[in-house]
Structure formats: structure tokens, C-alpha cells
PyMOL Python script that loads the backbone (N, CA, C, O; Angstrom):
from pymol import cmd

cmd.read_pdbstr("""\
ATOM      1  N   MET A   1       0.933  -0.994  -0.070  1.00  0.00           N
ATOM      2  CA  MET A   1       0.062   0.241   0.281  1.00  0.00           C
ATOM      3  C   MET A   1       0.667   1.247  -0.096  1.00  0.00           C
ATOM      4  O   MET A   1       1.388   1.476   0.875  1.00  0.00           O
ATOM      5  N   VAL A   2       0.959   2.315  -1.129  1.00  0.00           N
ATOM      6  CA  VAL A   2       1.312   3.400  -0.649  1.00  0.00           C
ATOM      7  C   VAL A   2       0.365   4.367   0.187  1.00  0.00           C
ATOM      8  O   VAL A   2      -0.821   4.640   0.000  1.00  0.00           O
ATOM      9  N   PRO A   3       1.358   4.852   1.287  1.00  0.00           N
ATOM     10  CA  PRO A   3       0.726   5.777   2.015  1.00  0.00           C
ATOM     11  C   PRO A   3      -0.106   7.471   0.274  1.00  0.00           C
ATOM     12  O   PRO A   3       0.140   7.859  -0.868  1.00  0.00           O
ATOM     13  N   VAL A   4      -0.918   7.677   1.274  1.00  0.00           N
ATOM     14  CA  VAL A   4      -2.249   8.899   0.518  1.00  0.00           C
ATOM     15  C   VAL A   4      -1.990  10.346   1.683  1.00  0.00           C
ATOM     16  O   VAL A   4      -1.171  10.317   2.601  1.00  0.00           O
ATOM     17  N   ASN A   5      -2.752  11.348   1.414  1.00  0.00           N
ATOM     18  CA  ASN A   5      -3.559  12.785   2.342  1.00  0.00           C
ATOM     19  C   ASN A   5      -4.767  12.166   1.462  1.00  0.00           C
ATOM     20  O   ASN A   5      -4.694  11.848   0.275  1.00  0.00           O
ATOM     21  N   LEU A   6      -5.631  12.091   2.110  1.00  0.00           N
ATOM     22  CA  LEU A   6      -6.998  11.480   2.000  1.00  0.00           C
ATOM     23  C   LEU A   6      -7.453  12.880   1.784  1.00  0.00           C
ATOM     24  O   LEU A   6      -7.445  13.646   0.819  1.00  0.00           O
ATOM     25  N   ASP A   7      -7.688  12.919   2.510  1.00  0.00           N
ATOM     26  CA  ASP A   7      -8.111  15.501   1.838  1.00  0.00           C
ATOM     27  C   ASP A   7      -7.517  15.658   1.394  1.00  0.00           C
ATOM     28  O   ASP A   7      -7.225  16.842   1.230  1.00  0.00           O
ATOM     29  N   GLN A   8      -6.877  14.805   0.868  1.00  0.00           N
ATOM     30  CA  GLN A   8      -6.026  15.164  -0.783  1.00  0.00           C
ATOM     31  C   GLN A   8      -6.632  15.561  -2.169  1.00  0.00           C
ATOM     32  O   GLN A   8      -6.847  16.522  -2.907  1.00  0.00           O
ATOM     33  N   PHE A   9      -6.814  13.770  -2.013  1.00  0.00           N
ATOM     34  CA  PHE A   9      -6.568  12.774  -3.018  1.00  0.00           C
ATOM     35  C   PHE A   9      -7.492  12.442  -3.067  1.00  0.00           C
ATOM     36  O   PHE A   9      -8.165  12.176  -2.071  1.00  0.00           O
ATOM     37  N   ASP A  10      -7.992  12.298  -4.604  1.00  0.00           N
ATOM     38  CA  ASP A  10      -9.071  12.757  -5.417  1.00  0.00           C
ATOM     39  C   ASP A  10      -8.977  12.522  -6.324  1.00  0.00           C
ATOM     40  O   ASP A  10      -8.433  13.322  -7.084  1.00  0.00           O
ATOM     41  N   PRO A  11      -9.430  11.340  -6.773  1.00  0.00           N
ATOM     42  CA  PRO A  11      -8.521  10.784  -8.438  1.00  0.00           C
ATOM     43  C   PRO A  11     -10.267  10.947  -9.564  1.00  0.00           C
ATOM     44  O   PRO A  11     -10.429  10.646 -10.746  1.00  0.00           O
ATOM     45  N   LEU A  12     -11.009  11.374  -8.822  1.00  0.00           N
ATOM     46  CA  LEU A  12     -12.256  11.616  -9.646  1.00  0.00           C
ATOM     47  C   LEU A  12     -11.545  13.413 -10.709  1.00  0.00           C
ATOM     48  O   LEU A  12     -11.634  13.628 -11.918  1.00  0.00           O
ATOM     49  N   ASN A  13     -10.749  14.572  -9.316  1.00  0.00           N
ATOM     50  CA  ASN A  13     -10.409  15.116 -10.351  1.00  0.00           C
ATOM     51  C   ASN A  13      -8.751  15.292 -11.316  1.00  0.00           C
ATOM     52  O   ASN A  13      -8.274  15.602 -12.408  1.00  0.00           O
ATOM     53  N   SER A  14      -8.350  14.729  -9.647  1.00  0.00           N
ATOM     54  CA  SER A  14      -7.098  14.767 -10.406  1.00  0.00           C
ATOM     55  C   SER A  14      -6.183  13.448 -11.394  1.00  0.00           C
ATOM     56  O   SER A  14      -5.066  13.513 -10.880  1.00  0.00           O
ATOM     57  N   ARG A  15      -6.150  12.976 -11.865  1.00  0.00           N
ATOM     58  CA  ARG A  15      -5.734  11.792 -13.175  1.00  0.00           C
ATOM     59  C   ARG A  15      -3.889  11.021 -12.525  1.00  0.00           C
ATOM     60  O   ARG A  15      -3.371   9.965 -12.888  1.00  0.00           O
ATOM     61  N   ASP A  16      -3.181  12.369 -11.207  1.00  0.00           N
ATOM     62  CA  ASP A  16      -2.770  11.111 -11.725  1.00  0.00           C
ATOM     63  C   ASP A  16      -2.559  10.373 -10.482  1.00  0.00           C
ATOM     64  O   ASP A  16      -1.817   9.398 -10.367  1.00  0.00           O
ATOM     65  N   ASP A  17      -3.833  11.335  -8.808  1.00  0.00           N
ATOM     66  CA  ASP A  17      -3.980  10.359  -8.054  1.00  0.00           C
ATOM     67  C   ASP A  17      -5.311   8.902  -8.397  1.00  0.00           C
ATOM     68  O   ASP A  17      -5.989   8.435  -7.482  1.00  0.00           O
ATOM     69  N   LEU A  18      -5.387   8.557  -9.446  1.00  0.00           N
ATOM     70  CA  LEU A  18      -6.571   7.844 -10.081  1.00  0.00           C
ATOM     71  C   LEU A  18      -5.390   7.242 -10.601  1.00  0.00           C
ATOM     72  O   LEU A  18      -5.308   6.096 -10.159  1.00  0.00           O
ATOM     73  N   ILE A  19      -4.392   7.545 -11.393  1.00  0.00           N
ATOM     74  CA  ILE A  19      -3.715   6.382 -11.768  1.00  0.00           C
ATOM     75  C   ILE A  19      -3.292   6.069 -10.090  1.00  0.00           C
ATOM     76  O   ILE A  19      -2.363   5.362  -9.699  1.00  0.00           O
ATOM     77  N   LYS A  20      -3.656   6.350  -9.784  1.00  0.00           N
ATOM     78  CA  LYS A  20      -2.038   5.865  -8.320  1.00  0.00           C
ATOM     79  C   LYS A  20      -3.332   4.492  -7.824  1.00  0.00           C
ATOM     80  O   LYS A  20      -3.031   3.417  -7.304  1.00  0.00           O
ATOM     81  N   LEU A  21      -5.044   5.056  -8.252  1.00  0.00           N
ATOM     82  CA  LEU A  21      -6.157   4.376  -7.376  1.00  0.00           C
ATOM     83  C   LEU A  21      -5.782   2.781  -8.245  1.00  0.00           C
ATOM     84  O   LEU A  21      -5.455   1.716  -7.720  1.00  0.00           O
ATOM     85  N   LEU A  22      -5.949   3.055  -9.551  1.00  0.00           N
ATOM     86  CA  LEU A  22      -5.269   2.441 -10.260  1.00  0.00           C
ATOM     87  C   LEU A  22      -4.624   1.401 -10.405  1.00  0.00           C
ATOM     88  O   LEU A  22      -5.347   0.430 -10.625  1.00  0.00           O
ATOM     89  N   VAL A  23      -3.429   1.169 -10.370  1.00  0.00           N
ATOM     90  CA  VAL A  23      -2.331   0.662  -9.721  1.00  0.00           C
ATOM     91  C   VAL A  23      -2.249   0.181  -8.751  1.00  0.00           C
ATOM     92  O   VAL A  23      -1.579  -0.849  -8.821  1.00  0.00           O
ATOM     93  N   GLU A  24      -2.915   0.590  -6.986  1.00  0.00           N
ATOM     94  CA  GLU A  24      -2.520   0.109  -6.429  1.00  0.00           C
ATOM     95  C   GLU A  24      -3.210  -0.904  -6.534  1.00  0.00           C
ATOM     96  O   GLU A  24      -2.676  -2.012  -6.487  1.00  0.00           O
ATOM     97  N   THR A  25      -4.685  -0.739  -6.716  1.00  0.00           N
ATOM     98  CA  THR A  25      -5.941  -1.524  -6.601  1.00  0.00           C
ATOM     99  C   THR A  25      -6.540  -2.593  -7.659  1.00  0.00           C
ATOM    100  O   THR A  25      -7.390  -3.481  -7.586  1.00  0.00           O
ATOM    101  N   GLY A  26      -5.576  -2.020  -8.823  1.00  0.00           N
ATOM    102  CA  GLY A  26      -5.490  -3.606 -10.058  1.00  0.00           C
ATOM    103  C   GLY A  26      -7.098  -3.624 -10.450  1.00  0.00           C
ATOM    104  O   GLY A  26      -7.827  -4.560 -10.777  1.00  0.00           O
ATOM    105  N   ILE A  27      -7.342  -2.270 -10.292  1.00  0.00           N
ATOM    106  CA  ILE A  27      -8.950  -2.014 -11.068  1.00  0.00           C
ATOM    107  C   ILE A  27      -8.651  -2.260 -12.391  1.00  0.00           C
ATOM    108  O   ILE A  27      -7.557  -1.777 -12.683  1.00  0.00           O
ATOM    109  N   SER A  28      -9.540  -3.177 -13.876  1.00  0.00           N
ATOM    110  CA  SER A  28      -9.079  -3.071 -15.146  1.00  0.00           C
ATOM    111  C   SER A  28     -11.013  -3.505 -15.210  1.00  0.00           C
ATOM    112  O   SER A  28     -11.908  -4.074 -14.584  1.00  0.00           O
ATOM    113  N   PHE A  29     -10.675  -2.620 -16.645  1.00  0.00           N
ATOM    114  CA  PHE A  29     -11.948  -1.826 -16.661  1.00  0.00           C
ATOM    115  C   PHE A  29     -12.157  -2.709 -18.482  1.00  0.00           C
ATOM    116  O   PHE A  29     -11.117  -2.912 -19.110  1.00  0.00           O
ATOM    117  N   SER A  30     -13.835  -3.232 -19.264  1.00  0.00           N
ATOM    118  CA  SER A  30     -14.637  -3.648 -19.848  1.00  0.00           C
ATOM    119  C   SER A  30     -14.730  -2.162 -20.224  1.00  0.00           C
ATOM    120  O   SER A  30     -14.434  -1.095 -19.687  1.00  0.00           O
ATOM    121  N   ARG A  31     -15.543  -2.764 -21.965  1.00  0.00           N
ATOM    122  CA  ARG A  31     -16.240  -2.202 -22.837  1.00  0.00           C
ATOM    123  C   ARG A  31     -17.978  -3.288 -22.322  1.00  0.00           C
ATOM    124  O   ARG A  31     -18.550  -3.827 -23.270  1.00  0.00           O
ATOM    125  N   PRO A  32     -18.310  -3.387 -21.559  1.00  0.00           N
ATOM    126  CA  PRO A  32     -20.069  -4.688 -22.668  1.00  0.00           C
ATOM    127  C   PRO A  32     -20.474  -3.962 -23.330  1.00  0.00           C
ATOM    128  O   PRO A  32     -20.915  -4.487 -24.352  1.00  0.00           O
ATOM    129  N   ASN A  33     -20.627  -2.357 -23.278  1.00  0.00           N
ATOM    130  CA  ASN A  33     -21.493  -1.682 -25.087  1.00  0.00           C
ATOM    131  C   ASN A  33     -21.170  -0.856 -24.816  1.00  0.00           C
ATOM    132  O   ASN A  33     -20.715  -0.484 -23.734  1.00  0.00           O
ATOM    133  N   ASP A  34     -21.457   0.062 -26.512  1.00  0.00           N
ATOM    134  CA  ASP A  34     -21.206   1.472 -26.973  1.00  0.00           C
ATOM    135  C   ASP A  34     -21.166   2.299 -25.238  1.00  0.00           C
ATOM    136  O   ASP A  34     -20.363   3.079 -24.727  1.00  0.00           O
ATOM    137  N   SER A  35     -21.669   2.049 -25.042  1.00  0.00           N
ATOM    138  CA  SER A  35     -22.929   3.403 -24.187  1.00  0.00           C
ATOM    139  C   SER A  35     -21.912   3.216 -22.639  1.00  0.00           C
ATOM    140  O   SER A  35     -21.284   4.096 -22.050  1.00  0.00           O
ATOM    141  N   ASP A  36     -22.032   1.901 -22.331  1.00  0.00           N
ATOM    142  CA  ASP A  36     -21.437   1.913 -20.678  1.00  0.00           C
ATOM    143  C   ASP A  36     -19.584   1.099 -20.861  1.00  0.00           C
ATOM    144  O   ASP A  36     -19.122   0.598 -21.887  1.00  0.00           O
ATOM    145  N   ILE A  37     -19.016   1.208 -19.738  1.00  0.00           N
ATOM    146  CA  ILE A  37     -17.441   1.040 -19.796  1.00  0.00           C
ATOM    147  C   ILE A  37     -18.188   0.244 -17.617  1.00  0.00           C
ATOM    148  O   ILE A  37     -19.035   0.699 -16.849  1.00  0.00           O
ATOM    149  N   ALA A  38     -17.524  -0.642 -17.551  1.00  0.00           N
ATOM    150  CA  ALA A  38     -17.174  -1.536 -16.493  1.00  0.00           C
ATOM    151  C   ALA A  38     -15.543  -1.532 -15.250  1.00  0.00           C
ATOM    152  O   ALA A  38     -14.441  -1.836 -15.707  1.00  0.00           O
ATOM    153  N   ALA A  39     -15.690  -1.222 -14.050  1.00  0.00           N
ATOM    154  CA  ALA A  39     -14.706  -1.273 -13.708  1.00  0.00           C
ATOM    155  C   ALA A  39     -14.505  -2.434 -12.775  1.00  0.00           C
ATOM    156  O   ALA A  39     -15.301  -2.943 -11.986  1.00  0.00           O
ATOM    157  N   GLU A  40     -13.386  -2.702 -13.020  1.00  0.00           N
ATOM    158  CA  GLU A  40     -13.536  -4.744 -11.922  1.00  0.00           C
ATOM    159  C   GLU A  40     -12.770  -5.078 -11.216  1.00  0.00           C
ATOM    160  O   GLU A  40     -12.042  -4.118 -11.469  1.00  0.00           O
ATOM    161  N   ASP A  41     -11.930  -5.892 -10.117  1.00  0.00           N
ATOM    162  CA  ASP A  41     -11.936  -6.314 -10.161  1.00  0.00           C
ATOM    163  C   ASP A  41     -10.949  -7.714  -9.869  1.00  0.00           C
ATOM    164  O   ASP A  41      -9.879  -7.805  -9.266  1.00  0.00           O
ATOM    165  N   GLY A  42     -12.044  -9.077 -10.777  1.00  0.00           N
ATOM    166  CA  GLY A  42     -11.894  -9.776 -10.484  1.00  0.00           C
ATOM    167  C   GLY A  42     -13.007 -10.501 -10.130  1.00  0.00           C
ATOM    168  O   GLY A  42     -13.435 -11.496 -10.714  1.00  0.00           O
ATOM    169  N   ASP A  43     -13.618  -9.785  -8.814  1.00  0.00           N
ATOM    170  CA  ASP A  43     -15.076 -10.125  -8.097  1.00  0.00           C
ATOM    171  C   ASP A  43     -16.061  -9.760  -8.445  1.00  0.00           C
ATOM    172  O   ASP A  43     -16.944 -10.574  -8.718  1.00  0.00           O
ATOM    173  N   THR A  44     -16.275  -8.332  -8.566  1.00  0.00           N
ATOM    174  CA  THR A  44     -17.144  -8.132  -8.260  1.00  0.00           C
ATOM    175  C   THR A  44     -16.380  -6.357  -9.859  1.00  0.00           C
ATOM    176  O   THR A  44     -15.376  -5.762 -10.249  1.00  0.00           O
ATOM    177  N   GLY A  45     -17.607  -6.447 -10.010  1.00  0.00           N
ATOM    178  CA  GLY A  45     -17.277  -5.137 -11.474  1.00  0.00           C
ATOM    179  C   GLY A  45     -18.911  -4.105 -11.114  1.00  0.00           C
ATOM    180  O   GLY A  45     -19.970  -4.644 -10.795  1.00  0.00           O
ATOM    181  N   VAL A  46     -18.625  -1.829 -11.350  1.00  0.00           N
ATOM    182  CA  VAL A  46     -19.437  -1.439 -11.199  1.00  0.00           C
ATOM    183  C   VAL A  46     -19.206  -1.276 -13.113  1.00  0.00           C
ATOM    184  O   VAL A  46     -18.252  -1.536 -13.847  1.00  0.00           O
ATOM    185  N   GLU A  47     -20.624  -0.713 -13.377  1.00  0.00           N
ATOM    186  CA  GLU A  47     -20.778  -0.541 -15.091  1.00  0.00           C
ATOM    187  C   GLU A  47     -21.364   0.925 -14.835  1.00  0.00           C
ATOM    188  O   GLU A  47     -21.864   1.107 -13.725  1.00  0.00           O
ATOM    189  N   ILE A  48     -21.358   1.954 -15.710  1.00  0.00           N
ATOM    190  CA  ILE A  48     -21.188   3.233 -15.977  1.00  0.00           C
ATOM    191  C   ILE A  48     -21.523   3.335 -17.513  1.00  0.00           C
ATOM    192  O   ILE A  48     -21.196   2.736 -18.538  1.00  0.00           O
ATOM    193  N   THR A  49     -22.484   4.580 -17.103  1.00  0.00           N
ATOM    194  CA  THR A  49     -22.530   4.886 -18.700  1.00  0.00           C
ATOM    195  C   THR A  49     -21.820   6.226 -19.097  1.00  0.00           C
ATOM    196  O   THR A  49     -21.757   7.324 -18.544  1.00  0.00           O
ATOM    197  N   VAL A  50     -21.410   5.821 -20.038  1.00  0.00           N
ATOM    198  CA  VAL A  50     -20.865   6.464 -20.886  1.00  0.00           C
ATOM    199  C   VAL A  50     -22.276   8.607 -20.870  1.00  0.00           C
ATOM    200  O   VAL A  50     -23.441   8.919 -21.116  1.00  0.00           O
ATOM    201  N   ARG A  51     -21.308   9.118 -20.527  1.00  0.00           N
ATOM    202  CA  ARG A  51     -21.672  10.615 -21.729  1.00  0.00           C
ATOM    203  C   ARG A  51     -21.338  11.322 -22.117  1.00  0.00           C
ATOM    204  O   ARG A  51     -20.178  11.556 -21.778  1.00  0.00           O
ATOM    205  N   ARG A  52     -21.946  12.274 -23.109  1.00  0.00           N
ATOM    206  CA  ARG A  52     -21.192  12.532 -24.321  1.00  0.00           C
ATOM    207  C   ARG A  52     -19.444  12.138 -24.168  1.00  0.00           C
ATOM    208  O   ARG A  52     -18.551  12.821 -23.667  1.00  0.00           O
ATOM    209  N   GLY A  53     -19.401  11.256 -24.582  1.00  0.00           N
ATOM    210  CA  GLY A  53     -18.055  10.703 -24.949  1.00  0.00           C
ATOM    211  C   GLY A  53     -17.447  10.583 -24.057  1.00  0.00           C
ATOM    212  O   GLY A  53     -16.402   9.947 -24.193  1.00  0.00           O
ATOM    213  N   ASP A  54     -17.716  11.010 -23.002  1.00  0.00           N
ATOM    214  CA  ASP A  54     -16.840  11.468 -21.782  1.00  0.00           C
ATOM    215  C   ASP A  54     -15.757   9.811 -20.850  1.00  0.00           C
ATOM    216  O   ASP A  54     -15.466   9.797 -19.654  1.00  0.00           O
ATOM    217  N   VAL A  55     -15.414   8.696 -21.848  1.00  0.00           N
ATOM    218  CA  VAL A  55     -15.069   7.874 -21.422  1.00  0.00           C
ATOM    219  C   VAL A  55     -14.230   8.174 -20.451  1.00  0.00           C
ATOM    220  O   VAL A  55     -14.765   8.201 -19.342  1.00  0.00           O
ATOM    221  N   VAL A  56     -13.345   8.359 -20.471  1.00  0.00           N
ATOM    222  CA  VAL A  56     -12.160   8.161 -19.001  1.00  0.00           C
ATOM    223  C   VAL A  56     -12.896   8.991 -17.831  1.00  0.00           C
ATOM    224  O   VAL A  56     -12.394   8.688 -16.749  1.00  0.00           O
ATOM    225  N   THR A  57     -14.202  10.195 -17.673  1.00  0.00           N
ATOM    226  CA  THR A  57     -13.954   9.974 -16.497  1.00  0.00           C
ATOM    227  C   THR A  57     -15.264   8.921 -15.694  1.00  0.00           C
ATOM    228  O   THR A  57     -15.641   8.538 -14.586  1.00  0.00           O
ATOM    229  N   ALA A  58     -15.636   8.799 -17.431  1.00  0.00           N
ATOM    230  CA  ALA A  58     -16.599   7.551 -17.093  1.00  0.00           C
ATOM    231  C   ALA A  58     -15.656   6.061 -16.327  1.00  0.00           C
ATOM    232  O   ALA A  58     -16.471   5.153 -16.168  1.00  0.00           O
ATOM    233  N   ALA A  59     -15.161   5.915 -16.163  1.00  0.00           N
ATOM    234  CA  ALA A  59     -14.392   5.240 -15.976  1.00  0.00           C
ATOM    235  C   ALA A  59     -13.716   5.156 -14.939  1.00  0.00           C
ATOM    236  O   ALA A  59     -13.409   4.303 -14.107  1.00  0.00           O
ATOM    237  N   ALA A  60     -13.400   7.075 -15.325  1.00  0.00           N
ATOM    238  CA  ALA A  60     -12.877   7.087 -13.380  1.00  0.00           C
ATOM    239  C   ALA A  60     -13.860   7.033 -12.269  1.00  0.00           C
ATOM    240  O   ALA A  60     -13.657   6.996 -11.055  1.00  0.00           O
ATOM    241  N   ARG A  61     -15.059   7.038 -12.995  1.00  0.00           N
ATOM    242  CA  ARG A  61     -16.631   7.349 -11.369  1.00  0.00           C
ATOM    243  C   ARG A  61     -16.221   5.187 -11.438  1.00  0.00           C
ATOM    244  O   ARG A  61     -15.907   4.544 -10.437  1.00  0.00           O
ATOM    245  N   ALA A  62     -16.385   4.524 -13.004  1.00  0.00           N
ATOM    246  CA  ALA A  62     -16.442   3.440 -12.302  1.00  0.00           C
ATOM    247  C   ALA A  62     -15.641   3.215 -11.224  1.00  0.00           C
ATOM    248  O   ALA A  62     -16.200   2.951 -10.160  1.00  0.00           O
ATOM    249  N   ALA A  63     -13.852   3.288 -11.289  1.00  0.00           N
ATOM    250  CA  ALA A  63     -12.404   3.018 -10.266  1.00  0.00           C
ATOM    251  C   ALA A  63     -13.344   4.079  -9.009  1.00  0.00           C
ATOM    252  O   ALA A  63     -13.349   5.143  -9.627  1.00  0.00           O
ATOM    253  N   CYS A  64     -13.826   4.263  -8.155  1.00  0.00           N
ATOM    254  CA  CYS A  64     -14.004   5.576  -7.529  1.00  0.00           C
ATOM    255  C   CYS A  64     -15.325   3.778  -6.972  1.00  0.00           C
ATOM    256  O   CYS A  64     -15.202   2.738  -6.326  1.00  0.00           O
ATOM    257  N   GLU A  65     -16.027   4.248  -7.500  1.00  0.00           N
ATOM    258  CA  GLU A  65     -17.617   3.603  -7.163  1.00  0.00           C
ATOM    259  C   GLU A  65     -16.629   2.134  -6.215  1.00  0.00           C
ATOM    260  O   GLU A  65     -16.231   1.930  -5.068  1.00  0.00           O
ATOM    261  N   LEU A  66     -16.609   1.505  -7.380  1.00  0.00           N
ATOM    262  CA  LEU A  66     -15.590  -0.089  -6.878  1.00  0.00           C
ATOM    263  C   LEU A  66     -14.792  -0.199  -6.656  1.00  0.00           C
ATOM    264  O   LEU A  66     -14.177  -1.157  -7.124  1.00  0.00           O
ATOM    265  N   ALA A  67     -13.882   1.123  -5.341  1.00  0.00           N
ATOM    266  CA  ALA A  67     -13.665   1.492  -4.707  1.00  0.00           C
ATOM    267  C   ALA A  67     -13.772   1.414  -3.282  1.00  0.00           C
ATOM    268  O   ALA A  67     -13.241   0.849  -2.326  1.00  0.00           O
ATOM    269  N   ALA A  68     -14.793   2.317  -3.581  1.00  0.00           N
ATOM    270  CA  ALA A  68     -15.155   2.254  -2.212  1.00  0.00           C
ATOM    271  C   ALA A  68     -16.594   1.561  -1.954  1.00  0.00           C
ATOM    272  O   ALA A  68     -17.301   1.842  -0.987  1.00  0.00           O
ATOM    273  N   SER A  69     -16.984   0.469  -3.107  1.00  0.00           N
ATOM    274  CA  SER A  69     -17.094  -0.194  -2.232  1.00  0.00           C
ATOM    275  C   SER A  69     -16.794  -1.546  -1.872  1.00  0.00           C
ATOM    276  O   SER A  69     -17.351  -2.641  -1.947  1.00  0.00           O
ATOM    277  N   TRP A  70     -14.962  -0.750  -1.164  1.00  0.00           N
ATOM    278  CA  TRP A  70     -14.985  -2.076  -0.238  1.00  0.00           C
ATOM    279  C   TRP A  70     -14.162  -0.921   1.056  1.00  0.00           C
ATOM    280  O   TRP A  70     -13.086  -1.092   1.630  1.00  0.00           O
ATOM    281  N   ILE A  71     -15.073   0.141   1.178  1.00  0.00           N
ATOM    282  CA  ILE A  71     -14.553  -0.037   2.545  1.00  0.00           C
ATOM    283  C   ILE A  71     -16.306  -0.166   3.531  1.00  0.00           C
ATOM    284  O   ILE A  71     -17.464   0.187   3.308  1.00  0.00           O
ATOM    285  N   ASP A  72     -15.738  -0.711   4.385  1.00  0.00           N
ATOM    286  CA  ASP A  72     -16.847  -0.538   5.237  1.00  0.00           C
ATOM    287  C   ASP A  72     -16.968  -0.100   6.389  1.00  0.00           C
ATOM    288  O   ASP A  72     -15.842   0.375   6.533  1.00  0.00           O
ATOM    289  N   ASP A  73     -17.806   0.219   7.887  1.00  0.00           N
ATOM    290  CA  ASP A  73     -17.786   1.386   7.820  1.00  0.00           C
ATOM    291  C   ASP A  73     -16.454   0.657   9.307  1.00  0.00           C
ATOM    292  O   ASP A  73     -15.973   1.648   9.858  1.00  0.00           O
ATOM    293  N   GLY A  74     -16.002  -0.379   9.803  1.00  0.00           N
ATOM    294  CA  GLY A  74     -14.913   0.154  10.467  1.00  0.00           C
ATOM    295  C   GLY A  74     -14.101   0.225  10.427  1.00  0.00           C
ATOM    296  O   GLY A  74     -13.458   0.281  11.475  1.00  0.00           O
ATOM    297  N   ASP A  75     -13.122   0.311   8.501  1.00  0.00           N
ATOM    298  CA  ASP A  75     -12.870   0.863   8.053  1.00  0.00           C
ATOM    299  C   ASP A  75     -12.802   3.169   8.201  1.00  0.00           C
ATOM    300  O   ASP A  75     -11.882   3.923   8.516  1.00  0.00           O
ATOM    301  N   VAL A  76     -13.737   3.339   7.934  1.00  0.00           N
ATOM    302  CA  VAL A  76     -14.106   4.783   8.486  1.00  0.00           C
ATOM    303  C   VAL A  76     -13.191   5.254   9.959  1.00  0.00           C
ATOM    304  O   VAL A  76     -12.187   5.860  10.335  1.00  0.00           O
ATOM    305  N   GLN A  77     -14.945   4.101  10.659  1.00  0.00           N
ATOM    306  CA  GLN A  77     -14.427   5.015  12.654  1.00  0.00           C
ATOM    307  C   GLN A  77     -12.484   4.459  11.906  1.00  0.00           C
ATOM    308  O   GLN A  77     -11.858   5.050  11.026  1.00  0.00           O
ATOM    309  N   ALA A  78     -12.337   4.030  12.170  1.00  0.00           N
ATOM    310  CA  ALA A  78     -10.444   3.837  12.154  1.00  0.00           C
ATOM    311  C   ALA A  78      -9.638   5.037  11.097  1.00  0.00           C
ATOM    312  O   ALA A  78      -8.710   5.714  11.540  1.00  0.00           O
ATOM    313  N   TRP A  79     -10.178   5.193   9.544  1.00  0.00           N
ATOM    314  CA  TRP A  79     -10.180   6.328   9.477  1.00  0.00           C
ATOM    315  C   TRP A  79     -10.222   8.513  10.509  1.00  0.00           C
ATOM    316  O   TRP A  79      -9.618   9.586  10.515  1.00  0.00           O
ATOM    317  N   LYS A  80     -11.326   7.841  11.088  1.00  0.00           N
ATOM    318  CA  LYS A  80     -11.657   9.455  11.756  1.00  0.00           C
ATOM    319  C   LYS A  80     -10.785   8.905  13.449  1.00  0.00           C
ATOM    320  O   LYS A  80     -10.467   9.740  14.295  1.00  0.00           O
ATOM    321  N   ILE A  81     -10.577   7.607  13.598  1.00  0.00           N
ATOM    322  CA  ILE A  81      -9.614   8.141  15.160  1.00  0.00           C
ATOM    323  C   ILE A  81      -8.013   8.029  14.552  1.00  0.00           C
ATOM    324  O   ILE A  81      -7.172   8.679  15.172  1.00  0.00           O
ATOM    325  N   THR A  82      -7.793   7.645  13.981  1.00  0.00           N
ATOM    326  CA  THR A  82      -5.971   7.308  13.566  1.00  0.00           C
ATOM    327  C   THR A  82      -6.102   9.025  12.830  1.00  0.00           C
ATOM    328  O   THR A  82      -5.655   9.538  13.856  1.00  0.00           O
ATOM    329  N   THR A  83      -6.333  10.163  11.973  1.00  0.00           N
ATOM    330  CA  THR A  83      -7.253  11.591  11.482  1.00  0.00           C
ATOM    331  C   THR A  83      -7.101  12.519  12.881  1.00  0.00           C
ATOM    332  O   THR A  83      -6.705  13.683  12.931  1.00  0.00           O
ATOM    333  N   GLY A  84      -7.616  11.497  14.229  1.00  0.00           N
ATOM    334  CA  GLY A  84      -8.227  12.690  15.187  1.00  0.00           C
ATOM    335  C   GLY A  84      -9.874  13.264  14.434  1.00  0.00           C
ATOM    336  O   GLY A  84     -10.121  14.443  14.688  1.00  0.00           O
ATOM    337  N   ARG A  85     -10.507  12.823  13.921  1.00  0.00           N
ATOM    338  CA  ARG A  85     -11.757  13.238  13.681  1.00  0.00           C
ATOM    339  C   ARG A  85     -13.278  12.857  13.810  1.00  0.00           C
ATOM    340  O   ARG A  85     -14.282  13.174  13.172  1.00  0.00           O
ATOM    341  N   PHE A  86     -12.966  11.805  15.222  1.00  0.00           N
ATOM    342  CA  PHE A  86     -13.401  11.423  15.370  1.00  0.00           C
ATOM    343  C   PHE A  86     -14.398  12.148  16.806  1.00  0.00           C
ATOM    344  O   PHE A  86     -13.949  12.986  17.589  1.00  0.00           O
ATOM    345  N   SER A  87     -15.878  11.526  16.853  1.00  0.00           N
ATOM    346  CA  SER A  87     -16.903  13.669  17.471  1.00  0.00           C
ATOM    347  C   SER A  87     -17.980  11.442  18.029  1.00  0.00           C
ATOM    348  O   SER A  87     -18.352  10.491  17.342  1.00  0.00           O
ATOM    349  N   ARG A  88     -17.979  11.740  19.467  1.00  0.00           N
ATOM    350  CA  ARG A  88     -18.767  11.358  19.606  1.00  0.00           C
ATOM    351  C   ARG A  88     -20.140  11.917  19.716  1.00  0.00           C
ATOM    352  O   ARG A  88     -21.097  11.168  19.915  1.00  0.00           O
TER     353      ARG A  88
END
""", "prot")
cmd.dss("prot")
cmd.show_as("cartoon", "prot")
cmd.util.cbc("prot")
cmd.orient("prot")
């Protein structure tokens, strides 16, 4: 794992952060049809409709949605405690 500053990590708007996400997670893509793109990790996938021909943005969104699906409540609590953002 590569440490990242989650306050600044923005794979939807930063191509560098998107590349980091893809390299570290092994997410890959497929085109189930001409209007969609799917991000996959071998077990699960997320399919997004390509809008206005912007395949890269659709792929970024699919990858982010797939990666976000791996996070559970325990991960969020641990992050809050580690960063001091935990409030009762």
C-alpha cells in the first residue's frame, strides 16, 4: 500500500490520483457495450454509462465507485480515530 493524504486524494478530478488508485488496486476496465464502461477487480464490478463521449471520466467514476464499495464502517471509524476526526 502507498500512503496517501486522504484530505487531498481526489481520483475523480486528478489524473495522477486516478493512476495511483488504479495501480495500487489492480482495477481494470471492460466495455460491455458502446454506451457503458465497467471497472472490475476480478470478483466484482461497477458499470457506468458514458456521457457525452467522455470515456475517461466514466472510467474514473466507475473505478472510484468500485474502490469505495470495499470500504466498510470499521474502516471509516479507524480513519476518523487515526486522523482525530472522531466525535461522539
